[in-house]
C-alpha positions, 0 to 999 in steps of 0.5 A, a space after each residue: 648796300 642797304 639792309 632792305 628786305 623783300 616782303 617775302 623775306 620779311 615774313 618769318 615762319 613763326 612770326 607772331 605779327 606779319 604785316 604785308 604790303 601795308 599802305 595808307 594815304 590821307 588825301 594826296 599824302 602817302 603816309 605808308 607805302 607797301 610796308 612789310 615786316 614781321 615780329 617774332 615771339 620774345 623779340 624786341 623790334 624797334 620801328 624808327 624813322 625821321 619826322 613824317 616817316 609813317 610810324 604812328 600810321 603804321 602802328 594805328 593800322 596794326 592796332 585797329 585805329 586805322 584801316 589800311 587802304 591795302 595790305 593785311 595784318 596777321 596775328 599768330 596766323 589770324 587775319 586782323 586787318 581792319 578789325 576794331 581796336 577792342 577786337 584786336 585787343 581781345 585777340 591779344 594785342 596790348 598797347 602802351 602810349 607816349 602819354 600814359 593812360 591811367 585812371 589817376 583817381 583809382 589805385 594802382 591795383 584798381 587800374 589793373 583790375 579794370 583791364 582784367 575785368 574788361 576781358 569779360 563780355 559782361 563788364 558790369 556786375 552790380 552784385 560784385 564790386 569791381 575792387 573785389 575782382 581779380 585781386 590776385 591776378 592784378 597783384 601778380 601783374 604788378 609784381 611782374 613790373 615791380 609795383 606790387 608794394 604800391 598797389 594801394 596808392 592812387 595813380 595820381 600821386 605816382 612818379 612818372 616812371 612808376 606810372 609807365 610800369 603800371 601802364 605796362 601791367 595794364 597792357 599785359 592784362 590781356 595776356 598779349 601775343 603782341 605788345 605795341 609800345 609808342 615811345 615808351 620812354 618819352 619823358 623819363 630820366 635816362 636811368 628809368 629808360 634803361 630800367 623800363 626797357 630792360 624790364 620789358 625785354 625780360 618779360 617779353 622773353 619770359 612770356 614769349 611776347 612779340 614787342 614792336 616799339 617806336 622810340 626817339 632815343 637812339 641809345 635806347 633803340 640800339 641797346 634794347 632791340 633785337 631788330 630795327 626797322 627803318 621807315 622814310 617817307 612811308 617806305 621801309 628802307 631797312 630791316 635788320 640787326 641793330 648794329 647792321 642798321 646803325 652802319 647802313 649808309 642809307 639809314 645814316 643819310 636819312 636819319 641817324 646822320 641827319 643829327 635828328 634826335 627824335 622820330 616822327 609819325 
């Protein structure tokens, strides 16, 4: 029997994120069809599926890049459906991307400082250079991700695994309630993947952050997820504990058993 859950059962009493009946079409293509799930504080939840499953479309509706055709997104009890990405970010949704997004000519610390400054309404202050602001707060975030000693190095010279840590620090700068991570270990060596996801899980538990991530590496998914949500052709087909989902016949038929090694959007 499949681990499919109903929309009502998918909503936890103390969920940080609740997605209810999300739907999005592009022309005649139904990218997401009536998807409902929740993510609780301190939990690592993976969103997986084969090519064309609807993962990225779902992420973009949660982050404000796309407005759903139907359904609602609720963050810590507040409806955020259809809000612009910056507004969603300021309400407590952090995000990392498959391709790292840092300012390569700026130092590690300055990248985090810019994220901290952007929380304010007045970003620009001609009487106070950006590099002098939030130094202690930036260094605290860098220490949290193991990058404090490299604070003064330019991001452009960092190893890729270190860039991913900087990006995580930037995503944590707005003290997120929810962290969306799009293929966080893409391009990383196996050891770096394990270290980054273990670090993320530790921070999520300590800071009570709900984490929803997509990932193509099934070893990473099943090693670091409290729950796994599976999409197939825009529909939710399974939502449950990692091992239960791994053994689910429908999941194995449409994804794991297909021999696929990478998820789609």
